[in-house]
mmCIF file of the N, C-alpha and C atoms, coordinates in Angstrom:
data_MODEL
# 
_entry.id   MODEL 
# 
loop_
_atom_site.group_PDB 
_atom_site.id 
_atom_site.type_symbol 
_atom_site.label_atom_id 
_atom_site.label_alt_id 
_atom_site.label_comp_id 
_atom_site.label_asym_id 
_atom_site.label_entity_id 
_atom_site.label_seq_id 
_atom_site.pdbx_PDB_ins_code 
_atom_site.Cartn_x 
_atom_site.Cartn_y 
_atom_site.Cartn_z 
_atom_site.occupancy 
_atom_site.B_iso_or_equiv 
_atom_site.pdbx_formal_charge 
_atom_site.auth_seq_id 
_atom_site.auth_comp_id 
_atom_site.auth_asym_id 
_atom_site.auth_atom_id 
_atom_site.pdbx_PDB_model_num 
ATOM 1   N N  . MET A 1 1  ? 0.885   -1.167  0.108   1.00 0.00 ? 1  MET A N  1 
ATOM 2   C CA . MET A 1 1  ? 0.125   -0.532  -0.375  1.00 0.00 ? 1  MET A CA 1 
ATOM 3   C C  . MET A 1 1  ? 1.131   1.530   0.048   1.00 0.00 ? 1  MET A C  1 
ATOM 4   N N  . THR A 1 2  ? 0.596   2.371   -1.248  1.00 0.00 ? 2  THR A N  1 
ATOM 5   C CA . THR A 1 2  ? 1.682   3.824   -0.500  1.00 0.00 ? 2  THR A CA 1 
ATOM 6   C C  . THR A 1 2  ? -0.035  4.217   -0.329  1.00 0.00 ? 2  THR A C  1 
ATOM 7   N N  . THR A 1 3  ? 0.941   5.032   0.622   1.00 0.00 ? 3  THR A N  1 
ATOM 8   C CA . THR A 1 3  ? 0.140   5.979   0.932   1.00 0.00 ? 3  THR A CA 1 
ATOM 9   C C  . THR A 1 3  ? 0.720   8.050   0.421   1.00 0.00 ? 3  THR A C  1 
ATOM 10  N N  . VAL A 1 4  ? -0.113  9.246   -0.452  1.00 0.00 ? 4  VAL A N  1 
ATOM 11  C CA . VAL A 1 4  ? 0.453   9.602   -0.215  1.00 0.00 ? 4  VAL A CA 1 
ATOM 12  C C  . VAL A 1 4  ? -0.524  11.471  0.005   1.00 0.00 ? 4  VAL A C  1 
ATOM 13  N N  . THR A 1 5  ? 0.174   12.262  -0.035  1.00 0.00 ? 5  THR A N  1 
ATOM 14  C CA . THR A 1 5  ? -0.577  13.074  0.259   1.00 0.00 ? 5  THR A CA 1 
ATOM 15  C C  . THR A 1 5  ? -1.100  14.016  -0.485  1.00 0.00 ? 5  THR A C  1 
ATOM 16  N N  . LEU A 1 6  ? -1.822  14.402  -1.187  1.00 0.00 ? 6  LEU A N  1 
ATOM 17  C CA . LEU A 1 6  ? -1.797  15.904  -2.167  1.00 0.00 ? 6  LEU A CA 1 
ATOM 18  C C  . LEU A 1 6  ? -2.264  16.681  -2.064  1.00 0.00 ? 6  LEU A C  1 
ATOM 19  N N  . LYS A 1 7  ? -2.129  17.990  -3.527  1.00 0.00 ? 7  LYS A N  1 
ATOM 20  C CA . LYS A 1 7  ? -2.898  18.843  -2.913  1.00 0.00 ? 7  LYS A CA 1 
ATOM 21  C C  . LYS A 1 7  ? -3.147  19.395  -4.718  1.00 0.00 ? 7  LYS A C  1 
ATOM 22  N N  . PHE A 1 8  ? -4.756  19.590  -5.386  1.00 0.00 ? 8  PHE A N  1 
ATOM 23  C CA . PHE A 1 8  ? -5.205  19.768  -6.185  1.00 0.00 ? 8  PHE A CA 1 
ATOM 24  C C  . PHE A 1 8  ? -5.252  21.141  -5.804  1.00 0.00 ? 8  PHE A C  1 
ATOM 25  N N  . GLU A 1 9  ? -5.347  21.824  -7.347  1.00 0.00 ? 9  GLU A N  1 
ATOM 26  C CA . GLU A 1 9  ? -5.899  22.850  -7.602  1.00 0.00 ? 9  GLU A CA 1 
ATOM 27  C C  . GLU A 1 9  ? -6.113  23.221  -9.436  1.00 0.00 ? 9  GLU A C  1 
ATOM 28  N N  . GLY A 1 10 ? -7.158  24.591  -9.415  1.00 0.00 ? 10 GLY A N  1 
ATOM 29  C CA . GLY A 1 10 ? -6.773  24.199  -11.197 1.00 0.00 ? 10 GLY A CA 1 
ATOM 30  C C  . GLY A 1 10 ? -8.443  23.795  -11.282 1.00 0.00 ? 10 GLY A C  1 
ATOM 31  N N  . ALA A 1 11 ? -7.941  23.241  -12.292 1.00 0.00 ? 11 ALA A N  1 
ATOM 32  C CA . ALA A 1 11 ? -9.025  21.756  -13.267 1.00 0.00 ? 11 ALA A CA 1 
ATOM 33  C C  . ALA A 1 11 ? -9.202  21.137  -12.387 1.00 0.00 ? 11 ALA A C  1 
ATOM 34  N N  . TYR A 1 12 ? -8.217  20.278  -12.468 1.00 0.00 ? 12 TYR A N  1 
ATOM 35  C CA . TYR A 1 12 ? -7.252  19.043  -11.375 1.00 0.00 ? 12 TYR A CA 1 
ATOM 36  C C  . TYR A 1 12 ? -8.647  19.215  -9.966  1.00 0.00 ? 12 TYR A C  1 
ATOM 37  N N  . GLU A 1 13 ? -8.975  19.910  -9.297  1.00 0.00 ? 13 GLU A N  1 
ATOM 38  C CA . GLU A 1 13 ? -9.777  20.697  -8.028  1.00 0.00 ? 13 GLU A CA 1 
ATOM 39  C C  . GLU A 1 13 ? -11.050 20.492  -8.106  1.00 0.00 ? 13 GLU A C  1 
ATOM 40  N N  . GLU A 1 14 ? -11.201 21.026  -9.634  1.00 0.00 ? 14 GLU A N  1 
ATOM 41  C CA . GLU A 1 14 ? -12.427 21.106  -10.314 1.00 0.00 ? 14 GLU A CA 1 
ATOM 42  C C  . GLU A 1 14 ? -13.099 19.675  -10.395 1.00 0.00 ? 14 GLU A C  1 
ATOM 43  N N  . ILE A 1 15 ? -12.234 19.029  -11.531 1.00 0.00 ? 15 ILE A N  1 
ATOM 44  C CA . ILE A 1 15 ? -12.531 18.200  -11.280 1.00 0.00 ? 15 ILE A CA 1 
ATOM 45  C C  . ILE A 1 15 ? -13.077 16.227  -10.062 1.00 0.00 ? 15 ILE A C  1 
ATOM 46  N N  . ILE A 1 16 ? -11.728 16.982  -9.222  1.00 0.00 ? 16 ILE A N  1 
ATOM 47  C CA . ILE A 1 16 ? -11.965 16.244  -8.535  1.00 0.00 ? 16 ILE A CA 1 
ATOM 48  C C  . ILE A 1 16 ? -14.042 16.319  -7.888  1.00 0.00 ? 16 ILE A C  1 
ATOM 49  N N  . ASN A 1 17 ? -13.929 18.017  -7.165  1.00 0.00 ? 17 ASN A N  1 
ATOM 50  C CA . ASN A 1 17 ? -15.571 17.970  -7.084  1.00 0.00 ? 17 ASN A CA 1 
ATOM 51  C C  . ASN A 1 17 ? -16.289 17.468  -7.113  1.00 0.00 ? 17 ASN A C  1 
ATOM 52  N N  . ALA A 1 18 ? -16.014 18.357  -8.992  1.00 0.00 ? 18 ALA A N  1 
ATOM 53  C CA . ALA A 1 18 ? -17.084 17.377  -9.801  1.00 0.00 ? 18 ALA A CA 1 
ATOM 54  C C  . ALA A 1 18 ? -17.836 15.891  -9.839  1.00 0.00 ? 18 ALA A C  1 
ATOM 55  N N  . MET A 1 19 ? -16.779 15.282  -9.249  1.00 0.00 ? 19 MET A N  1 
ATOM 56  C CA . MET A 1 19 ? -16.453 13.840  -9.157  1.00 0.00 ? 19 MET A CA 1 
ATOM 57  C C  . MET A 1 19 ? -18.079 13.900  -8.042  1.00 0.00 ? 19 MET A C  1 
ATOM 58  N N  . LEU A 1 20 ? -17.403 14.441  -6.616  1.00 0.00 ? 20 LEU A N  1 
ATOM 59  C CA . LEU A 1 20 ? -18.307 14.125  -5.510  1.00 0.00 ? 20 LEU A CA 1 
ATOM 60  C C  . LEU A 1 20 ? -19.587 15.194  -5.763  1.00 0.00 ? 20 LEU A C  1 
ATOM 61  N N  . LYS A 1 21 ? -19.312 15.880  -6.243  1.00 0.00 ? 21 LYS A N  1 
ATOM 62  C CA . LYS A 1 21 ? -20.880 16.601  -6.362  1.00 0.00 ? 21 LYS A CA 1 
ATOM 63  C C  . LYS A 1 21 ? -21.980 15.890  -7.112  1.00 0.00 ? 21 LYS A C  1 
ATOM 64  N N  . LEU A 1 22 ? -21.830 14.673  -8.602  1.00 0.00 ? 22 LEU A N  1 
ATOM 65  C CA . LEU A 1 22 ? -22.293 13.731  -8.681  1.00 0.00 ? 22 LEU A CA 1 
ATOM 66  C C  . LEU A 1 22 ? -22.639 12.858  -9.069  1.00 0.00 ? 22 LEU A C  1 
ATOM 67  N N  . LYS A 1 23 ? -21.143 12.729  -7.720  1.00 0.00 ? 23 LYS A N  1 
ATOM 68  C CA . LYS A 1 23 ? -22.034 11.385  -6.983  1.00 0.00 ? 23 LYS A CA 1 
ATOM 69  C C  . LYS A 1 23 ? -21.099 10.198  -7.483  1.00 0.00 ? 23 LYS A C  1 
ATOM 70  N N  . ILE A 1 24 ? -20.381 10.380  -8.358  1.00 0.00 ? 24 ILE A N  1 
ATOM 71  C CA . ILE A 1 24 ? -19.714 9.680   -9.091  1.00 0.00 ? 24 ILE A CA 1 
ATOM 72  C C  . ILE A 1 24 ? -18.554 9.109   -8.128  1.00 0.00 ? 24 ILE A C  1 
ATOM 73  N N  . ALA A 1 25 ? -17.984 9.530   -7.200  1.00 0.00 ? 25 ALA A N  1 
ATOM 74  C CA . ALA A 1 25 ? -16.997 9.166   -6.158  1.00 0.00 ? 25 ALA A CA 1 
ATOM 75  C C  . ALA A 1 25 ? -17.455 10.006  -4.759  1.00 0.00 ? 25 ALA A C  1 
ATOM 76  N N  . LYS A 1 26 ? -17.457 8.708   -3.575  1.00 0.00 ? 26 LYS A N  1 
ATOM 77  C CA . LYS A 1 26 ? -17.853 9.633   -2.497  1.00 0.00 ? 26 LYS A CA 1 
ATOM 78  C C  . LYS A 1 26 ? -16.750 10.060  -1.772  1.00 0.00 ? 26 LYS A C  1 
ATOM 79  N N  . THR A 1 27 ? -15.742 10.021  -2.016  1.00 0.00 ? 27 THR A N  1 
ATOM 80  C CA . THR A 1 27 ? -14.377 10.698  -1.132  1.00 0.00 ? 27 THR A CA 1 
ATOM 81  C C  . THR A 1 27 ? -13.820 11.232  -1.963  1.00 0.00 ? 27 THR A C  1 
ATOM 82  N N  . LYS A 1 28 ? -12.083 11.646  -1.887  1.00 0.00 ? 28 LYS A N  1 
ATOM 83  C CA . LYS A 1 28 ? -11.781 12.180  -3.171  1.00 0.00 ? 28 LYS A CA 1 
ATOM 84  C C  . LYS A 1 28 ? -10.730 10.990  -3.264  1.00 0.00 ? 28 LYS A C  1 
ATOM 85  N N  . SER A 1 29 ? -10.896 10.496  -2.514  1.00 0.00 ? 29 SER A N  1 
ATOM 86  C CA . SER A 1 29 ? -9.706  9.589   -2.385  1.00 0.00 ? 29 SER A CA 1 
ATOM 87  C C  . SER A 1 29 ? -10.115 8.092   -3.695  1.00 0.00 ? 29 SER A C  1 
ATOM 88  N N  . GLU A 1 30 ? -10.936 8.239   -2.898  1.00 0.00 ? 30 GLU A N  1 
ATOM 89  C CA . GLU A 1 30 ? -12.159 7.665   -4.537  1.00 0.00 ? 30 GLU A CA 1 
ATOM 90  C C  . GLU A 1 30 ? -12.012 8.042   -5.945  1.00 0.00 ? 30 GLU A C  1 
ATOM 91  N N  . ALA A 1 31 ? -11.941 9.700   -5.838  1.00 0.00 ? 31 ALA A N  1 
ATOM 92  C CA . ALA A 1 31 ? -12.000 10.194  -7.488  1.00 0.00 ? 31 ALA A CA 1 
ATOM 93  C C  . ALA A 1 31 ? -10.870 9.996   -7.811  1.00 0.00 ? 31 ALA A C  1 
ATOM 94  N N  . VAL A 1 32 ? -9.835  9.454   -6.317  1.00 0.00 ? 32 VAL A N  1 
ATOM 95  C CA . VAL A 1 32 ? -8.039  9.183   -7.095  1.00 0.00 ? 32 VAL A CA 1 
ATOM 96  C C  . VAL A 1 32 ? -8.517  9.067   -8.098  1.00 0.00 ? 32 VAL A C  1 
ATOM 97  N N  . ARG A 1 33 ? -8.383  7.583   -7.291  1.00 0.00 ? 33 ARG A N  1 
ATOM 98  C CA . ARG A 1 33 ? -8.412  6.058   -7.518  1.00 0.00 ? 33 ARG A CA 1 
ATOM 99  C C  . ARG A 1 33 ? -9.532  5.472   -9.260  1.00 0.00 ? 33 ARG A C  1 
ATOM 100 N N  . MET A 1 34 ? -10.214 6.252   -8.968  1.00 0.00 ? 34 MET A N  1 
ATOM 101 C CA . MET A 1 34 ? -11.086 6.265   -10.169 1.00 0.00 ? 34 MET A CA 1 
ATOM 102 C C  . MET A 1 34 ? -10.615 6.269   -10.803 1.00 0.00 ? 34 MET A C  1 
ATOM 103 N N  . SER A 1 35 ? -9.923  7.567   -11.449 1.00 0.00 ? 35 SER A N  1 
ATOM 104 C CA . SER A 1 35 ? -9.535  8.349   -12.156 1.00 0.00 ? 35 SER A CA 1 
ATOM 105 C C  . SER A 1 35 ? -8.203  7.624   -13.211 1.00 0.00 ? 35 SER A C  1 
ATOM 106 N N  . LEU A 1 36 ? -6.905  7.207   -11.666 1.00 0.00 ? 36 LEU A N  1 
ATOM 107 C CA . LEU A 1 36 ? -6.135  5.567   -12.302 1.00 0.00 ? 36 LEU A CA 1 
ATOM 108 C C  . LEU A 1 36 ? -6.261  5.247   -12.537 1.00 0.00 ? 36 LEU A C  1 
ATOM 109 N N  . LEU A 1 37 ? -7.126  4.648   -12.158 1.00 0.00 ? 37 LEU A N  1 
ATOM 110 C CA . LEU A 1 37 ? -8.311  3.143   -12.613 1.00 0.00 ? 37 LEU A CA 1 
ATOM 111 C C  . LEU A 1 37 ? -8.736  3.849   -14.750 1.00 0.00 ? 37 LEU A C  1 
ATOM 112 N N  . THR A 1 38 ? -8.968  4.597   -14.562 1.00 0.00 ? 38 THR A N  1 
ATOM 113 C CA . THR A 1 38 ? -9.048  5.101   -15.893 1.00 0.00 ? 38 THR A CA 1 
ATOM 114 C C  . THR A 1 38 ? -8.125  5.122   -16.858 1.00 0.00 ? 38 THR A C  1 
ATOM 115 N N  . PHE A 1 39 ? -7.639  5.630   -16.443 1.00 0.00 ? 39 PHE A N  1 
ATOM 116 C CA . PHE A 1 39 ? -6.378  6.381   -17.142 1.00 0.00 ? 39 PHE A CA 1 
ATOM 117 C C  . PHE A 1 39 ? -5.219  5.148   -17.586 1.00 0.00 ? 39 PHE A C  1 
ATOM 118 N N  . GLY A 1 40 ? -5.031  4.107   -16.355 1.00 0.00 ? 40 GLY A N  1 
ATOM 119 C CA . GLY A 1 40 ? -4.820  2.508   -17.320 1.00 0.00 ? 40 GLY A CA 1 
ATOM 120 C C  . GLY A 1 40 ? -5.484  1.797   -17.972 1.00 0.00 ? 40 GLY A C  1 
ATOM 121 N N  . LEU A 1 41 ? -6.728  1.870   -17.675 1.00 0.00 ? 41 LEU A N  1 
ATOM 122 C CA . LEU A 1 41 ? -7.412  2.046   -18.748 1.00 0.00 ? 41 LEU A CA 1 
ATOM 123 C C  . LEU A 1 41 ? -7.365  2.081   -19.671 1.00 0.00 ? 41 LEU A C  1 
ATOM 124 N N  . ASN A 1 42 ? -7.805  3.115   -20.451 1.00 0.00 ? 42 ASN A N  1 
ATOM 125 C CA . ASN A 1 42 ? -7.569  4.473   -21.406 1.00 0.00 ? 42 ASN A CA 1 
ATOM 126 C C  . ASN A 1 42 ? -6.237  4.272   -22.480 1.00 0.00 ? 42 ASN A C  1 
ATOM 127 N N  . THR A 1 43 ? -5.453  3.915   -21.793 1.00 0.00 ? 43 THR A N  1 
ATOM 128 C CA . THR A 1 43 ? -3.853  3.334   -21.638 1.00 0.00 ? 43 THR A CA 1 
ATOM 129 C C  . THR A 1 43 ? -3.411  2.128   -22.677 1.00 0.00 ? 43 THR A C  1 
ATOM 130 N N  . GLY A 1 44 ? -4.536  1.826   -21.995 1.00 0.00 ? 44 GLY A N  1 
ATOM 131 C CA . GLY A 1 44 ? -3.759  0.320   -21.958 1.00 0.00 ? 44 GLY A CA 1 
ATOM 132 C C  . GLY A 1 44 ? -2.627  -0.380  -20.806 1.00 0.00 ? 44 GLY A C  1 
ATOM 133 N N  . MET A 1 45 ? -2.835  0.689   -20.178 1.00 0.00 ? 45 MET A N  1 
ATOM 134 C CA . MET A 1 45 ? -1.439  0.042   -19.334 1.00 0.00 ? 45 MET A CA 1 
ATOM 135 C C  . MET A 1 45 ? -2.013  -0.932  -18.390 1.00 0.00 ? 45 MET A C  1 
ATOM 136 N N  . ILE A 1 46 ? -4.117  -1.960  -18.470 1.00 0.00 ? 46 ILE A N  1 
ATOM 137 C CA . ILE A 1 46 ? -4.011  -2.197  -16.924 1.00 0.00 ? 46 ILE A CA 1 
ATOM 138 C C  . ILE A 1 46 ? -5.073  -2.441  -18.016 1.00 0.00 ? 46 ILE A C  1 
ATOM 139 N N  . LYS A 1 47 ? -5.507  -4.216  -17.211 1.00 0.00 ? 47 LYS A N  1 
ATOM 140 C CA . LYS A 1 47 ? -6.700  -4.549  -18.320 1.00 0.00 ? 47 LYS A CA 1 
ATOM 141 C C  . LYS A 1 47 ? -7.580  -4.321  -17.841 1.00 0.00 ? 47 LYS A C  1 
ATOM 142 N N  . ASN A 1 48 ? -9.143  -5.000  -18.470 1.00 0.00 ? 48 ASN A N  1 
ATOM 143 C CA . ASN A 1 48 ? -10.505 -4.777  -17.300 1.00 0.00 ? 48 ASN A CA 1 
ATOM 144 C C  . ASN A 1 48 ? -10.391 -5.947  -16.727 1.00 0.00 ? 48 ASN A C  1 
ATOM 145 N N  . LYS A 1 49 ? -9.747  -7.504  -17.283 1.00 0.00 ? 49 LYS A N  1 
ATOM 146 C CA . LYS A 1 49 ? -9.957  -7.907  -16.523 1.00 0.00 ? 49 LYS A CA 1 
ATOM 147 C C  . LYS A 1 49 ? -9.146  -8.062  -14.146 1.00 0.00 ? 49 LYS A C  1 
ATOM 148 N N  . ILE A 1 50 ? -7.830  -7.089  -14.255 1.00 0.00 ? 50 ILE A N  1 
ATOM 149 C CA . ILE A 1 50 ? -7.071  -6.568  -13.264 1.00 0.00 ? 50 ILE A CA 1 
ATOM 150 C C  . ILE A 1 50 ? -7.828  -6.180  -13.163 1.00 0.00 ? 50 ILE A C  1 
ATOM 151 N N  . VAL A 1 51 ? -8.909  -5.439  -13.058 1.00 0.00 ? 51 VAL A N  1 
ATOM 152 C CA . VAL A 1 51 ? -9.528  -4.139  -12.856 1.00 0.00 ? 51 VAL A CA 1 
ATOM 153 C C  . VAL A 1 51 ? -10.566 -4.999  -11.786 1.00 0.00 ? 51 VAL A C  1 
ATOM 154 N N  . LEU A 1 52 ? -11.221 -6.005  -12.738 1.00 0.00 ? 52 LEU A N  1 
ATOM 155 C CA . LEU A 1 52 ? -12.352 -6.691  -11.856 1.00 0.00 ? 52 LEU A CA 1 
ATOM 156 C C  . LEU A 1 52 ? -11.297 -7.716  -11.083 1.00 0.00 ? 52 LEU A C  1 
ATOM 157 N N  . LYS A 1 53 ? -10.681 -8.086  -10.864 1.00 0.00 ? 53 LYS A N  1 
ATOM 158 C CA . LYS A 1 53 ? -10.093 -8.957  -10.219 1.00 0.00 ? 53 LYS A CA 1 
ATOM 159 C C  . LYS A 1 53 ? -9.811  -8.359  -8.318  1.00 0.00 ? 53 LYS A C  1 
ATOM 160 N N  . SER A 1 54 ? -9.212  -6.715  -9.256  1.00 0.00 ? 54 SER A N  1 
ATOM 161 C CA . SER A 1 54 ? -9.240  -5.700  -8.291  1.00 0.00 ? 54 SER A CA 1 
ATOM 162 C C  . SER A 1 54 ? -10.339 -5.215  -6.932  1.00 0.00 ? 54 SER A C  1 
ATOM 163 N N  . ILE A 1 55 ? -11.035 -4.799  -8.266  1.00 0.00 ? 55 ILE A N  1 
ATOM 164 C CA . ILE A 1 55 ? -13.073 -4.683  -7.125  1.00 0.00 ? 55 ILE A CA 1 
ATOM 165 C C  . ILE A 1 55 ? -12.873 -5.684  -6.341  1.00 0.00 ? 55 ILE A C  1 
ATOM 166 N N  . ARG A 1 56 ? -13.343 -6.787  -6.683  1.00 0.00 ? 56 ARG A N  1 
ATOM 167 C CA . ARG A 1 56 ? -13.798 -8.452  -6.162  1.00 0.00 ? 56 ARG A CA 1 
ATOM 168 C C  . ARG A 1 56 ? -12.952 -8.256  -4.551  1.00 0.00 ? 56 ARG A C  1 
ATOM 169 N N  . ALA A 1 57 ? -11.423 -7.819  -4.629  1.00 0.00 ? 57 ALA A N  1 
ATOM 170 C CA . ALA A 1 57 ? -10.571 -8.047  -3.949  1.00 0.00 ? 57 ALA A CA 1 
ATOM 171 C C  . ALA A 1 57 ? -11.337 -6.949  -2.664  1.00 0.00 ? 57 ALA A C  1 
ATOM 172 N N  . ASP A 1 58 ? -11.452 -6.435  -3.179  1.00 0.00 ? 58 ASP A N  1 
ATOM 173 C CA . ASP A 1 58 ? -11.524 -5.096  -1.832  1.00 0.00 ? 58 ASP A CA 1 
ATOM 174 C C  . ASP A 1 58 ? -13.424 -4.814  -1.931  1.00 0.00 ? 58 ASP A C  1 
ATOM 175 N N  . LEU A 1 59 ? -14.081 -5.543  -2.167  1.00 0.00 ? 59 LEU A N  1 
ATOM 176 C CA . LEU A 1 59 ? -15.441 -5.388  -2.159  1.00 0.00 ? 59 LEU A CA 1 
ATOM 177 C C  . LEU A 1 59 ? -15.211 -7.428  -1.507  1.00 0.00 ? 59 LEU A C  1 
ATOM 178 N N  . GLY A 1 60 ? -15.158 -7.989  -0.971  1.00 0.00 ? 60 GLY A N  1 
ATOM 179 C CA . GLY A 1 60 ? -14.717 -8.884  -0.783  1.00 0.00 ? 60 GLY A CA 1 
ATOM 180 C C  . GLY A 1 60 ? -16.080 -10.332 -0.564  1.00 0.00 ? 60 GLY A C  1 
ATOM 181 N N  . LYS A 1 61 ? -16.952 -10.750 0.608   1.00 0.00 ? 61 LYS A N  1 
ATOM 182 C CA . LYS A 1 61 ? -17.528 -11.243 0.114   1.00 0.00 ? 61 LYS A CA 1 
ATOM 183 C C  . LYS A 1 61 ? -19.182 -10.999 0.020   1.00 0.00 ? 61 LYS A C  1 
ATOM 184 N N  . ASP A 1 62 ? -19.337 -9.295  -0.288  1.00 0.00 ? 62 ASP A N  1 
ATOM 185 C CA . ASP A 1 62 ? -19.950 -8.124  -1.164  1.00 0.00 ? 62 ASP A CA 1 
ATOM 186 C C  . ASP A 1 62 ? -19.837 -8.418  -2.404  1.00 0.00 ? 62 ASP A C  1 
ATOM 187 N N  . ALA A 1 63 ? -18.860 -8.791  -3.277  1.00 0.00 ? 63 ALA A N  1 
ATOM 188 C CA . ALA A 1 63 ? -18.514 -8.599  -4.041  1.00 0.00 ? 63 ALA A CA 1 
ATOM 189 C C  . ALA A 1 63 ? -19.387 -9.261  -5.621  1.00 0.00 ? 63 ALA A C  1 
ATOM 190 N N  . LEU A 1 64 ? -19.872 -7.833  -6.943  1.00 0.00 ? 64 LEU A N  1 
ATOM 191 C CA . LEU A 1 64 ? -20.509 -8.693  -7.647  1.00 0.00 ? 64 LEU A CA 1 
ATOM 192 C C  . LEU A 1 64 ? -19.549 -8.996  -8.847  1.00 0.00 ? 64 LEU A C  1 
ATOM 193 N N  . SER A 1 65 ? -20.661 -9.815  -9.294  1.00 0.00 ? 65 SER A N  1 
ATOM 194 C CA . SER A 1 65 ? -20.254 -10.512 -10.866 1.00 0.00 ? 65 SER A CA 1 
ATOM 195 C C  . SER A 1 65 ? -19.337 -9.859  -11.924 1.00 0.00 ? 65 SER A C  1 
ATOM 196 N N  . ALA A 1 66 ? -19.124 -10.478 -12.381 1.00 0.00 ? 66 ALA A N  1 
ATOM 197 C CA . ALA A 1 66 ? -18.361 -9.374  -13.241 1.00 0.00 ? 66 ALA A CA 1 
ATOM 198 C C  . ALA A 1 66 ? -19.287 -8.596  -14.635 1.00 0.00 ? 66 ALA A C  1 
ATOM 199 N N  . LYS A 1 67 ? -20.153 -9.543  -14.597 1.00 0.00 ? 67 LYS A N  1 
ATOM 200 C CA . LYS A 1 67 ? -21.122 -9.013  -15.598 1.00 0.00 ? 67 LYS A CA 1 
ATOM 201 C C  . LYS A 1 67 ? -21.624 -7.307  -15.156 1.00 0.00 ? 67 LYS A C  1 
ATOM 202 N N  . ASP A 1 68 ? -21.959 -7.574  -13.775 1.00 0.00 ? 68 ASP A N  1 
ATOM 203 C CA . ASP A 1 68 ? -22.582 -6.337  -13.212 1.00 0.00 ? 68 ASP A CA 1 
ATOM 204 C C  . ASP A 1 68 ? -22.030 -5.119  -13.422 1.00 0.00 ? 68 ASP A C  1 
ATOM 205 N N  . ILE A 1 69 ? -20.073 -5.640  -12.880 1.00 0.00 ? 69 ILE A N  1 
ATOM 206 C CA . ILE A 1 69 ? -18.817 -5.318  -12.178 1.00 0.00 ? 69 ILE A CA 1 
ATOM 207 C C  . ILE A 1 69 ? -19.010 -3.858  -13.963 1.00 0.00 ? 69 ILE A C  1 
ATOM 208 N N  . GLU A 1 70 ? -18.610 -4.693  -15.120 1.00 0.00 ? 70 GLU A N  1 
ATOM 209 C CA . GLU A 1 70 ? -18.126 -4.419  -16.447 1.00 0.00 ? 70 GLU A CA 1 
ATOM 210 C C  . GLU A 1 70 ? -19.415 -3.643  -16.729 1.00 0.00 ? 70 GLU A C  1 
ATOM 211 N N  . SER A 1 71 ? -20.740 -3.764  -16.570 1.00 0.00 ? 71 SER A N  1 
ATOM 212 C CA . SER A 1 71 ? -21.616 -2.844  -17.084 1.00 0.00 ? 71 SER A CA 1 
ATOM 213 C C  . SER A 1 71 ? -21.466 -1.632  -15.420 1.00 0.00 ? 71 SER A C  1 
ATOM 214 N N  . GLU A 1 72 ? -21.546 -1.964  -14.599 1.00 0.00 ? 72 GLU A N  1 
ATOM 215 C CA . GLU A 1 72 ? -20.568 -0.563  -13.708 1.00 0.00 ? 72 GLU A CA 1 
ATOM 216 C C  . GLU A 1 72 ? -19.717 0.761   -14.468 1.00 0.00 ? 72 GLU A C  1 
ATOM 217 N N  . ILE A 1 73 ? -19.338 -0.531  -14.483 1.00 0.00 ? 73 ILE A N  1 
ATOM 218 C CA . ILE A 1 73 ? -18.031 0.684   -15.652 1.00 0.00 ? 73 ILE A CA 1 
ATOM 219 C C  . ILE A 1 73 ? -18.388 1.825   -16.882 1.00 0.00 ? 73 ILE A C  1 
ATOM 220 N N  . GLU A 1 74 ? -18.917 0.372   -17.413 1.00 0.00 ? 74 GLU A N  1 
ATOM 221 C CA . GLU A 1 74 ? -19.761 0.945   -18.492 1.00 0.00 ? 74 GLU A CA 1 
ATOM 222 C C  . GLU A 1 74 ? -20.584 2.365   -18.591 1.00 0.00 ? 74 GLU A C  1 
ATOM 223 N N  . ARG A 1 75 ? -21.222 1.835   -17.227 1.00 0.00 ? 75 ARG A N  1 
ATOM 224 C CA . ARG A 1 75 ? -22.507 3.458   -17.364 1.00 0.00 ? 75 ARG A CA 1 
ATOM 225 C C  . ARG A 1 75 ? -21.855 3.984   -16.517 1.00 0.00 ? 75 ARG A C  1 
ATOM 226 N N  . ILE A 1 76 ? -20.124 4.479   -15.754 1.00 0.00 ? 76 ILE A N  1 
ATOM 227 C CA . ILE A 1 76 ? -19.453 4.997   -15.437 1.00 0.00 ? 76 ILE A CA 1 
ATOM 228 C C  . ILE A 1 76 ? -19.155 6.141   -16.627 1.00 0.00 ? 76 ILE A C  1 
ATOM 229 N N  . LYS A 1 77 ? -18.374 5.463   -17.679 1.00 0.00 ? 77 LYS A N  1 
ATOM 230 C CA . LYS A 1 77 ? -17.835 5.652   -18.920 1.00 0.00 ? 77 LYS A CA 1 
ATOM 231 C C  . LYS A 1 77 ? -18.531 6.398   -19.928 1.00 0.00 ? 77 LYS A C  1 
ATOM 232 N N  . HIS A 1 78 ? -20.107 6.122   -20.122 1.00 0.00 ? 78 HIS A N  1 
ATOM 233 C CA . HIS A 1 78 ? -21.110 6.771   -20.435 1.00 0.00 ? 78 HIS A CA 1 
ATOM 234 C C  . HIS A 1 78 ? -21.217 8.222   -20.249 1.00 0.00 ? 78 HIS A C  1 
ATOM 235 N N  . GLU A 1 79 ? -21.522 8.122   -18.303 1.00 0.00 ? 79 GLU A N  1 
ATOM 236 C CA . GLU A 1 79 ? -21.673 9.476   -18.423 1.00 0.00 ? 79 GLU A CA 1 
ATOM 237 C C  . GLU A 1 79 ? -20.956 10.055  -18.310 1.00 0.00 ? 79 GLU A C  1 
ATOM 238 N N  . SER A 1 80 ? -19.537 9.832   -17.758 1.00 0.00 ? 80 SER A N  1 
ATOM 239 C CA . SER A 1 80 ? -18.911 10.768  -17.459 1.00 0.00 ? 80 SER A CA 1 
ATOM 240 C C  . SER A 1 80 ? -18.640 11.554  -19.100 1.00 0.00 ? 80 SER A C  1 
ATOM 241 N N  . ILE A 1 81 ? -18.449 10.695  -19.924 1.00 0.00 ? 81 ILE A N  1 
ATOM 242 C CA . ILE A 1 81 ? -18.593 11.235  -21.995 1.00 0.00 ? 81 ILE A CA 1 
ATOM 243 C C  . ILE A 1 81 ? -19.721 12.940  -21.289 1.00 0.00 ? 81 ILE A C  1 
ATOM 244 N N  . ARG A 1 82 ? -20.861 11.918  -21.322 1.00 0.00 ? 82 ARG A N  1 
ATOM 245 C CA . ARG A 1 82 ? -22.589 12.717  -21.609 1.00 0.00 ? 82 ARG A CA 1 
ATOM 246 C C  . ARG A 1 82 ? -21.448 14.161  -20.914 1.00 0.00 ? 82 ARG A C  1 
ATOM 247 N N  . ARG A 1 83 ? -21.051 14.681  -19.590 1.00 0.00 ? 83 ARG A N  1 
ATOM 248 C CA . ARG A 1 83 ? -21.177 15.633  -19.357 1.00 0.00 ? 83 ARG A CA 1 
ATOM 249 C C  . ARG A 1 83 ? -20.466 16.407  -20.073 1.00 0.00 ? 83 ARG A C  1 
# 
């Protein structure tokens, strides 16, 4: 695990605050984690399979099915594109 303290200003701050206001993320930390995952997926640095495995590990016994997680990822992608 890595712990980092970040200061956001300008466009970065606006994006984080918008993610919270639109309830895309519950916390600033969650918004940063989502943004890193999105960057990794969009650039091909990580594959969907790795993201799904990570999400399942984080959720533990409450894990959604792979299909449900993929649907949720697609829903969030489409919402963010429309904004």
